[in-house]
C-alpha positions in Angstrom: -57.2 -99.5 -95.3 -59.4 -99.4 -92.2 -61.0 -102.7 -91.1 -63.6 -102.9 -88.3 -62.8 -105.8 -86.0 -65.3 -106.9 -83.4 -64.3 -109.5 -80.8 -61.0 -109.3 -78.9 -60.6 -112.6 -77.1 -57.9 -115.2 -77.2 -58.1 -115.3 -81.0 -59.1 -111.7 -81.8 -56.3 -109.8 -80.2 -53.5 -111.6 -82.1 -55.5 -111.5 -85.4 -55.8 -107.7 -85.0 -52.0 -107.4 -84.4 -51.3 -109.3 -87.6 -53.6 -107.0 -89.5 -51.5 -104.1 -88.2 -48.3 -105.8 -89.2 -49.8 -106.3 -92.7 -50.4 -102.5 -93.0 -54.2 -102.5 -92.2 -55.7 -100.0 -89.8 -58.1 -101.9 -87.5 -60.9 -100.1 -85.7 -61.8 -102.4 -82.8 -64.6 -103.1 -80.4 -65.5 -105.7 -77.7 -68.2 -105.8 -75.0 -65.4 -106.6 -72.5 -63.9 -103.2 -71.6 -60.5 -104.6 -70.6 -60.0 -106.1 -74.0 -60.7 -102.7 -75.7 -58.4 -101.0 -73.3 -55.6 -103.5 -74.0 -55.8 -102.7 -77.7 -56.0 -99.0 -77.1 -52.7 -99.2 -75.1 -51.1 -100.6 -78.3 -52.2 -97.6 -80.3 -55.1 -99.3 -82.0 -58.2 -97.2 -82.7 -61.2 -98.3 -80.5 -64.9 -97.5 -80.6 -67.8 -97.9 -78.3 -70.1 -100.2 -80.3 -70.4 -102.5 -83.2 -72.5 -99.9 -84.9 -69.8 -97.3 -84.7 -67.1 -99.7 -85.9 -69.3 -100.5 -89.0 -69.9 -96.8 -89.6 -66.1 -96.2 -89.9 -65.3 -99.1 -92.2 -66.6 -100.9 -95.3 -65.2 -104.2 -94.2 -66.2 -105.6 -90.8 -64.7 -108.7 -89.2 -66.4 -110.5 -86.3 -64.6 -113.0 -84.1 -67.0 -114.1 -81.4 -67.7 -117.2 -79.3 -71.0 -118.6 -80.8 -74.1 -117.9 -82.8 -76.0 -115.8 -80.3 -73.0 -113.5 -79.8 -72.7 -113.0 -83.6 -76.4 -112.3 -83.9 -76.3 -109.8 -81.1 -73.2 -108.0 -82.6 -74.6 -107.9 -86.2 -78.4 -107.9 -85.8 -78.9 -106.4 -82.4 -79.2 -102.9 -81.0 -76.1 -100.8 -81.8 -75.1 -103.7 -84.0 -73.3 -103.8 -87.3 -76.4 -103.5 -89.5 -77.3 -100.3 -87.8 -74.1 -98.7 -89.0 -73.0 -100.5 -92.1 -73.4 -98.8 -95.5 -74.9 -100.6 -98.5 -72.2 -102.6 -100.2 -70.2 -103.2 -97.1 -68.7 -106.7 -96.5 -69.1 -108.6 -93.3 -66.6 -111.4 -92.7 -67.7 -113.5 -89.7 -64.6 -115.5 -88.6 -66.4 -117.0 -85.6 -67.2 -120.7 -85.4 -71.0 -120.9 -85.4 -73.8 -123.1 -86.7 -74.1 -123.1 -90.5 -77.8 -122.3 -90.3 -77.1 -119.3 -88.1 -74.6 -118.1 -90.8 -77.4 -118.4 -93.4 -79.9 -116.5 -91.1 -77.4 -113.7 -90.5 -76.6 -113.5 -94.2 -80.2 -113.2 -95.2 -80.6 -110.3 -92.7 -77.5 -108.6 -94.1 -78.8 -109.0 -97.7 -81.9 -107.1 -96.9 -79.7 -104.1 -95.9 -77.5 -104.5 -99.0 -74.6 -105.9 -96.9 -72.5 -108.8 -98.2 -71.3 -111.6 -96.0 -68.7 -114.4 -95.8 -68.6 -117.0 -93.1 -64.9 -117.6 -92.6 -64.1 -119.7 -89.4 -60.5 -120.5 -88.6 -58.5 -123.5 -87.3 -55.2 -123.4 -85.5 -56.0 -122.0 -82.1 -54.1 -119.2 -80.3 -50.6 -120.3 -81.4 -51.5 -120.0 -85.1 -53.5 -116.8 -84.5 -50.4 -115.3 -83.0 -48.0 -116.3 -85.8 -50.6 -115.6 -88.5 -50.8 -119.1 -89.9 -54.5 -119.9 -89.3 -56.3 -122.1 -91.7 -59.4 -120.2 -93.0 -62.5 -121.9 -94.4 -64.8 -119.6 -96.3 -68.4 -119.7 -97.5 -70.3 -117.0 -99.5 -70.1 -115.6 -103.0 -66.8 -116.4 -104.8 -66.4 -112.8 -105.9 -66.6 -111.6 -102.3 -64.0 -114.3 -101.3 -61.7 -113.1 -104.1 -62.0 -109.5 -102.8 -61.2 -110.5 -99.2 -58.4 -113.0 -100.0 -55.5 -110.7 -99.3 -57.0 -109.5 -96.1 -57.6 -113.1 -94.9 -54.1 -114.1 -95.8 -52.8 -111.4 -93.4 -54.1 -113.6 -90.7 -53.7 -117.1 -92.1 -51.4 -119.5 -94.0 -54.3 -120.6 -96.1 -57.8 -119.4 -97.1 -59.9 -121.9 -99.0 -63.2 -121.2 -100.7 -65.6 -123.9 -99.7 -68.9 -122.9 -101.3 -72.0 -120.9 -100.6 -72.7 -119.1 -97.3 -72.6 -121.7 -94.4 -70.0 -123.8 -96.2 -67.2 -122.3 -94.2 -68.8 -123.3 -90.9 -69.8 -126.7 -92.1 -66.1 -127.3 -93.0 -65.1 -126.0 -89.6 -67.5 -128.5 -87.9 -65.8 -131.3 -89.8 -62.5 -130.0 -88.7 -63.6 -129.9 -85.0 -64.9 -133.4 -85.1 -61.6 -134.7 -86.4 -59.6 -132.7 -83.9 -61.7 -133.8 -80.9 -61.6 -137.5 -81.9 -57.9 -137.2 -82.6 -57.1 -135.8 -79.1 -59.2 -138.5 -77.5 -57.5 -141.2 -79.5 -54.1 -139.8 -78.6 -55.1 -139.6 -74.9 -56.4 -143.2 -74.9 -53.3 -144.6 -76.7 -50.8 -142.8 -74.4 -52.7 -143.9 -71.3 -52.4 -147.5 -72.6 -48.6 -147.3 -73.2 -48.0 -145.5 -69.8 -50.1 -148.1 -67.9 -48.2 -150.9 -69.6 -44.9 -149.3 -68.4 -43.6 -147.7 -71.5 -42.2 -144.2 -71.3 -44.7 -141.9 -73.1 -41.9 -139.6 -74.3 -40.3 -142.6 -76.1 -43.7 -143.6 -77.5 -44.2 -140.1 -78.9 -40.7 -140.1 -80.4 -41.3 -143.5 -82.0 -44.7 -142.9 -83.6 -44.9 -139.2 -84.4 -43.2 -139.7 -87.8 -45.4 -142.7 -88.9 -49.0 -143.0 -90.1 -50.3 -142.3 -86.6 -48.5 -138.9 -86.5 -50.5 -135.8 -86.9 -50.5 -132.0 -86.3 -52.8 -132.7 -83.3 -50.4 -135.2 -81.8 -47.4 -132.8 -82.3 -49.3 -129.9 -80.7 -51.1 -131.7 -77.8 -48.8 -134.5 -76.6 -46.1 -132.1 -75.3 -48.9 -130.3 -73.3 -50.1 -133.6 -71.9 -46.6 -134.7 -70.9 -45.9 -131.4 -69.1 -49.4 -131.1 -67.6 -49.7 -127.7 -69.2 -53.3 -127.1 -70.1 -53.1 -123.3 -70.7 -55.8 -122.8 -73.3 -55.0 -122.4 -76.9 -58.6 -123.7 -77.5 -60.8 -124.2 -74.5 -62.8 -127.3 -73.7 -66.0 -125.2 -73.3 -65.5 -123.8 -76.8 -65.0 -127.3 -78.2 -68.2 -128.4 -76.5 -69.9 -125.5 -78.3 -68.5 -126.7 -81.7 -69.5 -130.3 -81.1 -73.0 -129.2 -80.1 -73.2 -127.4 -83.4 -71.9 -130.5 -85.2 -74.4 -132.8 -83.6 -77.3 -130.4 -84.2 -76.2 -130.1 -87.9 -75.8 -133.8 -88.2 -79.3 -134.4 -86.8 -80.7 -131.8 -89.2 -79.2 -133.4 -92.3 -79.7 -137.0 -91.2 -76.1 -137.9 -90.5 -75.4 -140.0 -87.3 -72.2 -138.9 -85.4 -71.8 -141.6 -82.7 -68.0 -141.0 -82.2 -68.6 -137.3 -81.9 -71.3 -137.9 -79.3 -68.9 -140.1 -77.3 -66.2 -137.5 -77.1 -68.9 -134.9 -76.3 -69.7 -136.8 -73.1 -66.0 -136.8 -72.2 -65.9 -133.0 -72.6 -69.1 -132.6 -70.6 -67.6 -134.6 -67.8 -64.4 -132.4 -67.8 -66.6 -129.3 -67.8 -68.6 -130.6 -64.8 -65.3 -131.3 -63.0 -64.2 -127.7 -63.4 -61.9 -128.0 -66.4 -64.0 -126.2 -69.0 -61.6 -123.3 -69.3 -58.6 -125.5 -69.9 -57.1 -126.5 -73.3 -58.9 -129.4 -75.0 -55.7 -131.4 -74.6 -57.0 -131.8 -71.0 -59.1 -134.7 -72.4 -56.1 -136.6 -71.1 -57.3 -135.8 -67.6 -60.4 -137.9 -68.2 -58.3 -140.9 -69.2 -55.9 -140.4 -66.3 -58.8 -140.7 -63.9 -60.1 -143.8 -65.6 -56.8 -145.6 -65.7 -55.4 -144.3 -62.4 -52.1 -143.3 -64.0 -50.7 -140.1 -65.4 -48.8 -139.5 -68.6 -47.2 -136.4 -67.0 -43.5 -136.5 -66.2 -44.2 -134.9 -62.8 -47.7 -135.8 -61.7 -49.5 -133.2 -59.7 
């Protein structure tokens, strides 16, 4: 079965590879020529536009950075809706604003194209091993149709409600992850400054109530000073902006989210925007004047 896949960044490439492993035949496109060429070298069919990808496939997946990119790929010139046949299914796996998902879905409906918003959690490592958590909004019948396809890329795919519900769920996820990384950074800076080996602290608390998937994934990166991005600070800034905007729109104050946003903005200003979000530890290192890294730079 041919599947159009638009967006071949950190997440998109490994997701395409997992589709191939599952027996699907991706037809891929990205505005970055190098990304397309990399997929072509792996024997994957490439095309020259989102429109052409949609013309070749009845199921189209988009995996792009933010709302404007999805709108351009779907609604813009040479976009998906110029090529998609009536009855096609668009699965947007990008993390964008819920209101943008609804706007795009309405435009799709006018062309007879169905849509799911299906953002993912897990970053590059889980995109590589095919164990992403996928949160889905749209019609339940469309979710049921797409379930096996989604599970080729994830360990779970959960139906969350109408269109936009997937991205609302993803925003909740991103708030929790950001606050968790900040809490971990703050706690490990406290223990380090007090003279306790952070590796021993990690070993002692990871199996207790404070333990979490975030701690297990991010503390080793902090201890080694390895901030190679699995999920970039600049992308988390984008997600928290969407969370804050959505919170304001529905009348929900998000004071802790706003606080972590300021930390991320400072790291961006200091030139760390392309690093992994575990680099929140850098902010605390600067405040405390001590490093949790085993071999400080």
